[in-house]
N, C-alpha and C positions, 0 to 999 in steps of 0.2 A: 202426537207418539210421534215424535222427527226423526228423519230420517238422514240419516246424509251421503249420497251413491256419491266414490272418487275413484276420477276417473285418473289410475294411475298409471297411464305410458302420455309420456310427450313427445315422442317421436312423428315429426313428421310422417304425412295421409295419413297416421292412427284411429283406427275398427274402436277404437277406447268410444269414442265418443257418439258414437251409435247404436253398438249396443247402451251404454252410461241410458240417457235417450229413450231409448225402449224399456230397459228396465225405469224407469223414475214414472216411468207410464203406465207401466206395471203397480206401481207400490205407491201410486197419486192414490188409489182406490181403498187403502190401509194404514197412510201414513204422509205427513207434508214434509217434502220430498226438498232438500239444498242440496245443488251437483255441484261437482268442489271440481274442477278440474287442474288438474295439477300443472296443466302449461302456462294456466292465465298464474295456475296465485306464484309457480315463477319462485320459487324459494332456492334458498344456495344450497346450493352441496356440499358445502364445508361449515360439518360444525364445528361452535367456540367450547369453553369455558366455558362453567359452570357461571362466573362470574364475569362475560365478559354483555353489555347487553346485549339485551332480543333485537334482533332485524325486526327490519317493522315487514316485512314477507310472513314473517311466521306469526309478527302480535294483533297481522291482520284475521289468519286463520285462524288461532286459537278460542276465536267466541263462538266461530261455528262450529269446531266441534264439539265440544264444550257442551252446546244447546246438545245436538243428537244427542239421542237414543238408543240409537243405532244406529251401525254401518253398512253395506254394503263398497264392497271395493272393488271395484267390473282390472280383470288381469291380461297383459295376452302373456304369454310363457314366454318368453326369448331365456336362448341356454339352458333351456332346466330350467330354470327362474322365471325372477317377477324379476324390473321394472326398478335400475336403478334410486331413478324420480323418486318411484310408490316405495324401498326402503327410506330411500332419504328422510320424505317425507314422515313416516313412521317414527323416526327417528327425535328428529327435532318433537315428539309432543310423548308425556308421556300419563299421567295424572288426568286426561285429555280419555283414552279408554281403559279409563279399568272400571271393570265388571260391567262395559258397556256388550250387547253381544255386535258379532261384525255375522255377516255372507258374504259369501267368491265369486263370483263370477268370475269366468276364468277361457279364454278365448284360444286357437291357439292350434297348428297341426293335428292328425291322429287324435293322440289326445284332447286335448280340447284346453288343455291347461290343468292337467292335472298336480303335472311336480311343479308350477309355480303354488297352486294351492294348498297342499302341506309341504313350502316353505312359512304359505304364511300364517299355519295355522303354528306353525310353529313359535314363530316373533308374536303372537298378536298373544301366545298364551304366554310371555317375558314380559308383553307390559298389561298384561293382569285382565288382557281382552276377553271374551266366550265367542268364540266361533263355529259356529253350529253347523249340524250333519252335513243337512243336505247343502250345493250349490246349483246354480244354474253352469252346464261348461259345452259349452257349444267348438265339436271339433270341425275341421274345417269350413271355418262359418264365409266360407266366402260361396261356398255352394248354394246360401241359402236363400239368397235372395231371387227374387221377379224378374219375371217381364219385363217391370213396371220400372225396375232394377231402385222396390222399397224391400226393407229389411225386415225381419227373417221371412219367410214362405210360411204358408199357415200350415199346411202338413207336418215343418219342420221339429212342431210337440217339443219348442222353449218356453212356452206360455205355461204350458204343465206344470212345468220345474221351477218356474220363477212362482206360479202360486203357493205349490208346497214348498220351495224358501221362506218365500215373504209373510206366509202364514205364519212359523217358526218363531222365525221372531221377530213378529209382535207380537206372541207366547213370551220367548226369552227378555226382550223389550221389557214389556209390561211386569213378567217378574221381578228383573232387575231394576227396575224404573224406584217398582216399587220396596223392593230390597234396600234400596239405597237411602229413600225418605227413612225407610221407617232406622237403618243402621252407616251413620256416609260410611265410603269405605276411604280407611284412608289409610292399604298396608304396599 
């Protein structure tokens, strides 16, 4: 089973890569992980008309998304939403998301990114993807560093949240992959 872990923030000094690498380590117990950093993908911010040629950056990322059986989106909450770079990435693709499960790991201030997660659920529903119920939320994540600078503190409890979320993601990924194999999804 292939999991694409998507780093949704492209900001300088962002925390997303720290969370994504931690999640990839947790997920590697159950998935083959493809870490997709939107800062490196450098997708164009202006969407084109359907008759225009697909930009090279968009074409390069498409097969990686297509190959994924599931997605985990790592996103900060910015102004009660998720980053524009993540929305752009979602909008560049359509069929790549179809009938696949999505887990969300969000971080932010006291809410831990719950508003960003709620909005992502709406967008993924429109893209015909299935967001799973359990998430990992990281409120005030900056308080969870250990004295030596590693993250997260063992007592933070994030590993248990991640295990529950990933167990659900495995179930949905298998069920939806089986369903897509028996009855190709083309709606």
